[in-house]
Gaussian input, Z-matrix of N, CA and C with variables (Angstrom, degrees):
# hf/3-21g

backbone

0 1
 N
 C     1     B1
 C     2     B2     1     A1
 N     3     B3     2     A2     1     D1
 C     4     B4     3     A3     2     D2
 C     5     B5     4     A4     3     D3
 N     6     B6     5     A5     4     D4
 C     7     B7     6     A6     5     D5
 C     8     B8     7     A7     6     D6
 N     9     B9     8     A8     7     D7
 C    10    B10     9     A9     8     D8
 C    11    B11    10    A10     9     D9
 N    12    B12    11    A11    10    D10
 C    13    B13    12    A12    11    D11
 C    14    B14    13    A13    12    D12
 N    15    B15    14    A14    13    D13
 C    16    B16    15    A15    14    D14
 C    17    B17    16    A16    15    D15
 N    18    B18    17    A17    16    D16
 C    19    B19    18    A18    17    D17
 C    20    B20    19    A19    18    D18
 N    21    B21    20    A20    19    D19
 C    22    B22    21    A21    20    D20
 C    23    B23    22    A22    21    D21
 N    24    B24    23    A23    22    D22
 C    25    B25    24    A24    23    D23
 C    26    B26    25    A25    24    D24
 N    27    B27    26    A26    25    D25
 C    28    B28    27    A27    26    D26
 C    29    B29    28    A28    27    D27
 N    30    B30    29    A29    28    D28
 C    31    B31    30    A30    29    D29
 C    32    B32    31    A31    30    D30
 N    33    B33    32    A32    31    D31
 C    34    B34    33    A33    32    D32
 C    35    B35    34    A34    33    D33
 N    36    B36    35    A35    34    D34
 C    37    B37    36    A36    35    D35
 C    38    B38    37    A37    36    D36
 N    39    B39    38    A38    37    D37
 C    40    B40    39    A39    38    D38
 C    41    B41    40    A40    39    D39
 N    42    B42    41    A41    40    D40
 C    43    B43    42    A42    41    D41
 C    44    B44    43    A43    42    D42
 N    45    B45    44    A44    43    D43
 C    46    B46    45    A45    44    D44
 C    47    B47    46    A46    45    D45
 N    48    B48    47    A47    46    D46
 C    49    B49    48    A48    47    D47
 C    50    B50    49    A49    48    D48
 N    51    B51    50    A50    49    D49
 C    52    B52    51    A51    50    D50
 C    53    B53    52    A52    51    D51
 N    54    B54    53    A53    52    D52
 C    55    B55    54    A54    53    D53
 C    56    B56    55    A55    54    D54
 N    57    B57    56    A56    55    D55
 C    58    B58    57    A57    56    D56
 C    59    B59    58    A58    57    D57
 N    60    B60    59    A59    58    D58
 C    61    B61    60    A60    59    D59
 C    62    B62    61    A61    60    D60
 N    63    B63    62    A62    61    D61
 C    64    B64    63    A63    62    D62
 C    65    B65    64    A64    63    D63
 N    66    B66    65    A65    64    D64
 C    67    B67    66    A66    65    D65
 C    68    B68    67    A67    66    D66
 N    69    B69    68    A68    67    D67
 C    70    B70    69    A69    68    D68
 C    71    B71    70    A70    69    D69
 N    72    B72    71    A71    70    D70
 C    73    B73    72    A72    71    D71
 C    74    B74    73    A73    72    D72
 N    75    B75    74    A74    73    D73
 C    76    B76    75    A75    74    D74
 C    77    B77    76    A76    75    D75
 N    78    B78    77    A77    76    D76
 C    79    B79    78    A78    77    D77
 C    80    B80    79    A79    78    D78
 N    81    B81    80    A80    79    D79
 C    82    B82    81    A81    80    D80
 C    83    B83    82    A82    81    D81
 N    84    B84    83    A83    82    D82
 C    85    B85    84    A84    83    D83
 C    86    B86    85    A85    84    D84
 N    87    B87    86    A86    85    D85
 C    88    B88    87    A87    86    D86
 C    89    B89    88    A88    87    D87
 N    90    B90    89    A89    88    D88
 C    91    B91    90    A90    89    D89
 C    92    B92    91    A91    90    D90
 N    93    B93    92    A92    91    D91
 C    94    B94    93    A93    92    D92
 C    95    B95    94    A94    93    D93
 N    96    B96    95    A95    94    D94
 C    97    B97    96    A96    95    D95
 C    98    B98    97    A97    96    D96
 N    99    B99    98    A98    97    D97
 C   100   B100    99    A99    98    D98
 C   101   B101   100   A100    99    D99
 N   102   B102   101   A101   100   D100
 C   103   B103   102   A102   101   D101
 C   104   B104   103   A103   102   D102
 N   105   B105   104   A104   103   D103
 C   106   B106   105   A105   104   D104
 C   107   B107   106   A106   105   D105
 N   108   B108   107   A107   106   D106
 C   109   B109   108   A108   107   D107
 C   110   B110   109   A109   108   D108
 N   111   B111   110   A110   109   D109
 C   112   B112   111   A111   110   D110
 C   113   B113   112   A112   111   D111
 N   114   B114   113   A113   112   D112
 C   115   B115   114   A114   113   D113
 C   116   B116   115   A115   114   D114
 N   117   B117   116   A116   115   D115
 C   118   B118   117   A117   116   D116
 C   119   B119   118   A118   117   D117
 N   120   B120   119   A119   118   D118
 C   121   B121   120   A120   119   D119
 C   122   B122   121   A121   120   D120
 N   123   B123   122   A122   121   D121
 C   124   B124   123   A123   122   D122
 C   125   B125   124   A124   123   D123
 N   126   B126   125   A125   124   D124
 C   127   B127   126   A126   125   D125
 C   128   B128   127   A127   126   D126
 N   129   B129   128   A128   127   D127
 C   130   B130   129   A129   128   D128
 C   131   B131   130   A130   129   D129
 N   132   B132   131   A131   130   D130
 C   133   B133   132   A132   131   D131
 C   134   B134   133   A133   132   D132
 N   135   B135   134   A134   133   D133
 C   136   B136   135   A135   134   D134
 C   137   B137   136   A136   135   D135
 N   138   B138   137   A137   136   D136
 C   139   B139   138   A138   137   D137
 C   140   B140   139   A139   138   D138
 N   141   B141   140   A140   139   D139
 C   142   B142   141   A141   140   D140
 C   143   B143   142   A142   141   D141
 N   144   B144   143   A143   142   D142
 C   145   B145   144   A144   143   D143
 C   146   B146   145   A145   144   D144
 N   147   B147   146   A146   145   D145
 C   148   B148   147   A147   146   D146
 C   149   B149   148   A148   147   D147
 N   150   B150   149   A149   148   D148
 C   151   B151   150   A150   149   D149
 C   152   B152   151   A151   150   D150
 N   153   B153   152   A152   151   D151
 C   154   B154   153   A153   152   D152
 C   155   B155   154   A154   153   D153
 N   156   B156   155   A155   154   D154
 C   157   B157   156   A156   155   D155
 C   158   B158   157   A157   156   D156
 N   159   B159   158   A158   157   D157
 C   160   B160   159   A159   158   D158
 C   161   B161   160   A160   159   D159
 N   162   B162   161   A161   160   D160
 C   163   B163   162   A162   161   D161
 C   164   B164   163   A163   162   D162
 N   165   B165   164   A164   163   D163
 C   166   B166   165   A165   164   D164
 C   167   B167   166   A166   165   D165
 N   168   B168   167   A167   166   D166
 C   169   B169   168   A168   167   D167
 C   170   B170   169   A169   168   D168
 N   171   B171   170   A170   169   D169
 C   172   B172   171   A171   170   D170
 C   173   B173   172   A172   171   D171
 N   174   B174   173   A173   172   D172
 C   175   B175   174   A174   173   D173
 C   176   B176   175   A175   174   D174
 N   177   B177   176   A176   175   D175
 C   178   B178   177   A177   176   D176
 C   179   B179   178   A178   177   D177
 N   180   B180   179   A179   178   D178
 C   181   B181   180   A180   179   D179
 C   182   B182   181   A181   180   D180
 N   183   B183   182   A182   181   D181
 C   184   B184   183   A183   182   D182
 C   185   B185   184   A184   183   D183
 N   186   B186   185   A185   184   D184
 C   187   B187   186   A186   185   D185
 C   188   B188   187   A187   186   D186
 N   189   B189   188   A188   187   D187
 C   190   B190   189   A189   188   D188
 C   191   B191   190   A190   189   D189
 N   192   B192   191   A191   190   D190
 C   193   B193   192   A192   191   D191
 C   194   B194   193   A193   192   D192
 N   195   B195   194   A194   193   D193
 C   196   B196   195   A195   194   D194
 C   197   B197   196   A196   195   D195
 N   198   B198   197   A197   196   D196
 C   199   B199   198   A198   197   D197
 C   200   B200   199   A199   198   D198
 N   201   B201   200   A200   199   D199
 C   202   B202   201   A201   200   D200
 C   203   B203   202   A202   201   D201
 N   204   B204   203   A203   202   D202
 C   205   B205   204   A204   203   D203
 C   206   B206   205   A205   204   D204
 N   207   B207   206   A206   205   D205
 C   208   B208   207   A207   206   D206
 C   209   B209   208   A208   207   D207
 N   210   B210   209   A209   208   D208
 C   211   B211   210   A210   209   D209
 C   212   B212   211   A211   210   D210
 N   213   B213   212   A212   211   D211
 C   214   B214   213   A213   212   D212
 C   215   B215   214   A214   213   D213
 N   216   B216   215   A215   214   D214
 C   217   B217   216   A216   215   D215
 C   218   B218   217   A217   216   D216
 N   219   B219   218   A218   217   D217
 C   220   B220   219   A219   218   D218
 C   221   B221   220   A220   219   D219

   B1=1.4227
   B2=1.5728
   B3=1.2752
   B4=1.4283
   B5=1.4964
   B6=1.3626
   B7=1.4708
   B8=1.5469
   B9=1.3348
   B10=1.4794
   B11=1.5774
   B12=1.3017
   B13=1.5034
   B14=1.5182
   B15=1.2984
   B16=1.4851
   B17=1.5126
   B18=1.2966
   B19=1.4233
   B20=1.6026
   B21=1.3398
   B22=1.4330
   B23=1.5042
   B24=1.3378
   B25=1.4281
   B26=1.5198
   B27=1.3193
   B28=1.4661
   B29=1.4804
   B30=1.3595
   B31=1.4206
   B32=1.5517
   B33=1.3539
   B34=1.4442
   B35=1.4679
   B36=1.3684
   B37=1.4189
   B38=1.5273
   B39=1.3516
   B40=1.3986
   B41=1.5894
   B42=1.2837
   B43=1.4797
   B44=1.5432
   B45=1.2881
   B46=1.5294
   B47=1.4970
   B48=1.4171
   B49=1.4419
   B50=1.5469
   B51=1.3634
   B52=1.4601
   B53=1.5151
   B54=1.2926
   B55=1.4233
   B56=1.5750
   B57=1.2982
   B58=1.4523
   B59=1.5387
   B60=1.3198
   B61=1.4509
   B62=1.5430
   B63=1.3697
   B64=1.4751
   B65=1.5246
   B66=1.3622
   B67=1.4052
   B68=1.5227
   B69=1.2965
   B70=1.4600
   B71=1.4597
   B72=1.3343
   B73=1.4430
   B74=1.5946
   B75=1.3549
   B76=1.4540
   B77=1.5414
   B78=1.3611
   B79=1.4818
   B80=1.4924
   B81=1.2966
   B82=1.4996
   B83=1.5402
   B84=1.2775
   B85=1.4581
   B86=1.5431
   B87=1.3295
   B88=1.4836
   B89=1.5359
   B90=1.3023
   B91=1.4497
   B92=1.4858
   B93=1.3507
   B94=1.4886
   B95=1.5005
   B96=1.3613
   B97=1.5078
   B98=1.4995
   B99=1.3076
   B100=1.4768
   B101=1.5769
   B102=1.3230
   B103=1.4338
   B104=1.5179
   B105=1.3709
   B106=1.4100
   B107=1.5747
   B108=1.2808
   B109=1.4996
   B110=1.5246
   B111=1.3109
   B112=1.4446
   B113=1.4931
   B114=1.2610
   B115=1.4362
   B116=1.5984
   B117=1.2547
   B118=1.5128
   B119=1.4861
   B120=1.3630
   B121=1.4256
   B122=1.5300
   B123=1.3507
   B124=1.4342
   B125=1.5439
   B126=1.3060
   B127=1.4514
   B128=1.4943
   B129=1.3892
   B130=1.4533
   B131=1.5636
   B132=1.3359
   B133=1.4193
   B134=1.5485
   B135=1.3630
   B136=1.4894
   B137=1.5224
   B138=1.3951
   B139=1.4533
   B140=1.4228
   B141=1.3113
   B142=1.4769
   B143=1.5432
   B144=1.3376
   B145=1.4132
   B146=1.5392
   B147=1.3366
   B148=1.5093
   B149=1.4910
   B150=1.3069
   B151=1.4759
   B152=1.5629
   B153=1.3596
   B154=1.4516
   B155=1.5547
   B156=1.3249
   B157=1.4841
   B158=1.5251
   B159=1.2905
   B160=1.4614
   B161=1.5275
   B162=1.3053
   B163=1.4842
   B164=1.5201
   B165=1.3835
   B166=1.4260
   B167=1.5859
   B168=1.2664
   B169=1.5229
   B170=1.4604
   B171=1.3322
   B172=1.4519
   B173=1.4887
   B174=1.3698
   B175=1.4575
   B176=1.5513
   B177=1.3054
   B178=1.4680
   B179=1.4988
   B180=1.3330
   B181=1.4935
   B182=1.5165
   B183=1.2642
   B184=1.4872
   B185=1.5126
   B186=1.3082
   B187=1.5006
   B188=1.5810
   B189=1.3289
   B190=1.5191
   B191=1.5411
   B192=1.3209
   B193=1.4287
   B194=1.5396
   B195=1.3620
   B196=1.4953
   B197=1.5156
   B198=1.3209
   B199=1.4790
   B200=1.5006
   B201=1.2835
   B202=1.4826
   B203=1.5484
   B204=1.2989
   B205=1.5225
   B206=1.5214
   B207=1.3124
   B208=1.4576
   B209=1.5507
   B210=1.3450
   B211=1.5182
   B212=1.5500
   B213=1.3886
   B214=1.4814
   B215=1.5314
   B216=1.2654
   B217=1.5316
   B218=1.5715
   B219=1.3988
   B220=1.4486
   B221=1.4415
   A1=107.01
   A2=113.42
   A3=119.84
   A4=110.12
   A5=114.10
   A6=120.47
   A7=106.66
   A8=117.72
   A9=120.13
   A10=111.32
   A11=113.98
   A12=116.58
   A13=109.06
   A14=118.10
   A15=120.54
   A16=112.38
   A17=117.28
   A18=120.92
   A19=112.91
   A20=111.72
   A21=118.91
   A22=109.80
   A23=118.14
   A24=121.14
   A25=109.62
   A26=114.56
   A27=118.79
   A28=108.65
   A29=119.49
   A30=128.44
   A31=107.71
   A32=115.18
   A33=122.27
   A34=109.03
   A35=115.81
   A36=121.51
   A37=109.08
   A38=118.48
   A39=121.73
   A40=109.54
   A41=113.69
   A42=119.87
   A43=109.48
   A44=114.56
   A45=120.39
   A46=105.15
   A47=112.81
   A48=117.35
   A49=103.58
   A50=117.09
   A51=120.08
   A52=110.88
   A53=121.82
   A54=119.60
   A55=117.16
   A56=113.59
   A57=121.26
   A58=109.45
   A59=120.38
   A60=122.10
   A61=106.34
   A62=113.45
   A63=118.16
   A64=114.54
   A65=115.09
   A66=119.79
   A67=110.28
   A68=116.00
   A69=124.72
   A70=110.14
   A71=118.73
   A72=120.23
   A73=104.40
   A74=113.62
   A75=120.75
   A76=105.31
   A77=112.17
   A78=116.75
   A79=110.10
   A80=116.65
   A81=121.74
   A82=113.39
   A83=116.94
   A84=125.02
   A85=110.51
   A86=116.22
   A87=118.85
   A88=114.56
   A89=117.21
   A90=122.58
   A91=116.07
   A92=116.33
   A93=120.78
   A94=107.30
   A95=114.22
   A96=120.27
   A97=110.18
   A98=114.71
   A99=119.87
   A100=105.15
   A101=111.18
   A102=121.92
   A103=108.42
   A104=117.92
   A105=123.18
   A106=109.13
   A107=116.85
   A108=122.24
   A109=106.74
   A110=113.66
   A111=119.38
   A112=114.73
   A113=119.46
   A114=125.05
   A115=113.33
   A116=114.05
   A117=118.08
   A118=116.06
   A119=116.10
   A120=120.72
   A121=109.93
   A122=117.81
   A123=119.58
   A124=108.92
   A125=117.82
   A126=121.33
   A127=113.74
   A128=115.85
   A129=120.28
   A130=108.52
   A131=119.21
   A132=121.57
   A133=114.47
   A134=112.53
   A135=115.52
   A136=108.31
   A137=118.38
   A138=117.90
   A139=117.80
   A140=118.43
   A141=122.98
   A142=110.29
   A143=116.34
   A144=118.43
   A145=111.67
   A146=116.89
   A147=122.99
   A148=109.46
   A149=120.71
   A150=123.60
   A151=113.04
   A152=115.56
   A153=121.39
   A154=105.74
   A155=117.62
   A156=123.46
   A157=107.88
   A158=117.03
   A159=118.77
   A160=110.60
   A161=115.13
   A162=118.01
   A163=109.42
   A164=117.92
   A165=117.60
   A166=114.55
   A167=114.41
   A168=118.81
   A169=110.75
   A170=118.71
   A171=121.59
   A172=115.49
   A173=114.45
   A174=119.11
   A175=112.86
   A176=115.52
   A177=119.15
   A178=114.91
   A179=114.70
   A180=119.34
   A181=113.69
   A182=118.20
   A183=119.85
   A184=110.59
   A185=116.39
   A186=119.44
   A187=109.31
   A188=116.67
   A189=120.46
   A190=106.81
   A191=113.28
   A192=122.61
   A193=114.25
   A194=116.85
   A195=118.12
   A196=114.42
   A197=118.22
   A198=121.09
   A199=109.89
   A200=121.34
   A201=120.38
   A202=109.93
   A203=116.49
   A204=119.62
   A205=108.67
   A206=119.28
   A207=123.26
   A208=108.23
   A209=115.04
   A210=120.36
   A211=110.68
   A212=114.97
   A213=117.43
   A214=110.41
   A215=118.37
   A216=122.99
   A217=108.39
   A218=114.63
   A219=119.54
   A220=109.96
   D1=131.30
   D2=-178.51
   D3=-108.47
   D4=85.53
   D5=-173.51
   D6=-138.75
   D7=127.18
   D8=-179.04
   D9=-56.14
   D10=-34.23
   D11=-176.80
   D12=-61.35
   D13=-28.37
   D14=-174.38
   D15=-84.59
   D16=-0.25
   D17=172.07
   D18=-75.90
   D19=-12.96
   D20=178.02
   D21=-76.45
   D22=158.72
   D23=179.56
   D24=-72.74
   D25=132.19
   D26=176.62
   D27=-125.49
   D28=117.82
   D29=177.27
   D30=-97.19
   D31=128.65
   D32=179.99
   D33=-113.31
   D34=125.98
   D35=-175.85
   D36=-129.87
   D37=136.04
   D38=176.80
   D39=-105.64
   D40=121.08
   D41=-178.43
   D42=-135.04
   D43=158.91
   D44=175.72
   D45=-75.67
   D46=128.05
   D47=173.93
   D48=-135.30
   D49=168.81
   D50=170.49
   D51=-53.79
   D52=146.68
   D53=-171.50
   D54=-72.79
   D55=-11.94
   D56=175.63
   D57=-78.87
   D58=-12.31
   D59=176.25
   D60=-106.71
   D61=122.41
   D62=179.01
   D63=-92.70
   D64=-37.81
   D65=-178.43
   D66=-157.36
   D67=164.57
   D68=171.08
   D69=-143.05
   D70=140.54
   D71=179.05
   D72=-122.43
   D73=138.68
   D74=179.64
   D75=-125.03
   D76=131.06
   D77=165.91
   D78=-87.37
   D79=114.66
   D80=-179.93
   D81=-76.13
   D82=159.75
   D83=-178.39
   D84=-57.37
   D85=-31.64
   D86=-179.23
   D87=-84.23
   D88=2.56
   D89=-177.87
   D90=90.58
   D91=-4.02
   D92=176.96
   D93=-83.12
   D94=170.61
   D95=178.49
   D96=-119.25
   D97=147.81
   D98=169.77
   D99=-120.50
   D100=125.73
   D101=179.25
   D102=-110.23
   D103=116.12
   D104=178.95
   D105=-103.31
   D106=119.42
   D107=-177.96
   D108=-110.45
   D109=136.32
   D110=177.85
   D111=-66.49
   D112=112.43
   D113=-177.61
   D114=-67.28
   D115=-14.13
   D116=177.11
   D117=-78.40
   D118=-13.18
   D119=-177.11
   D120=-82.89
   D121=155.33
   D122=176.13
   D123=-70.58
   D124=172.41
   D125=-175.83
   D126=-58.69
   D127=-44.33
   D128=-175.69
   D129=-62.47
   D130=-44.63
   D131=177.75
   D132=-65.64
   D133=-35.47
   D134=176.69
   D135=-62.40
   D136=-47.40
   D137=177.85
   D138=-62.45
   D139=-33.42
   D140=173.69
   D141=-65.79
   D142=-40.97
   D143=-179.60
   D144=-69.15
   D145=-36.09
   D146=172.63
   D147=-58.60
   D148=-52.87
   D149=-179.61
   D150=-62.53
   D151=-32.06
   D152=176.46
   D153=-64.90
   D154=-45.72
   D155=-177.79
   D156=-62.33
   D157=-45.03
   D158=-176.15
   D159=-66.50
   D160=-33.17
   D161=177.90
   D162=-64.39
   D163=-42.86
   D164=174.05
   D165=-57.05
   D166=-37.93
   D167=176.41
   D168=-67.55
   D169=-47.63
   D170=-178.81
   D171=-61.54
   D172=-35.48
   D173=-178.55
   D174=-89.36
   D175=10.05
   D176=179.71
   D177=50.60
   D178=43.89
   D179=-178.58
   D180=-68.84
   D181=-9.72
   D182=-177.78
   D183=-79.80
   D184=-12.24
   D185=179.05
   D186=-98.82
   D187=1.88
   D188=-176.69
   D189=-96.80
   D190=164.49
   D191=-172.96
   D192=-84.50
   D193=-53.56
   D194=-167.05
   D195=-109.36
   D196=108.23
   D197=-177.97
   D198=-61.20
   D199=-34.51
   D200=-178.59
   D201=-63.65
   D202=-42.29
   D203=178.59
   D204=-63.16
   D205=-41.35
   D206=-177.74
   D207=-59.72
   D208=-48.99
   D209=-176.39
   D210=-62.10
   D211=-38.93
   D212=-178.35
   D213=-61.63
   D214=-32.49
   D215=-176.75
   D216=-73.96
   D217=-36.81
   D218=-176.58
   D219=-76.35

């Protein structure tokens, strides 16, 4: 992927979360990102969740106002 947003540091962490949560992305104070993937998901769903998180980063969703509108588009 050739996207300037992806030149930032992205840490990926696998943690146990409720099964209805697949991933969470945090924009850190230093401009890096933390992506938390639900370790309870199978590999295919983990990869889909990771790609979903990357899309949020690539589309600069952290500077947008309404999270519900962002998710409807994705």
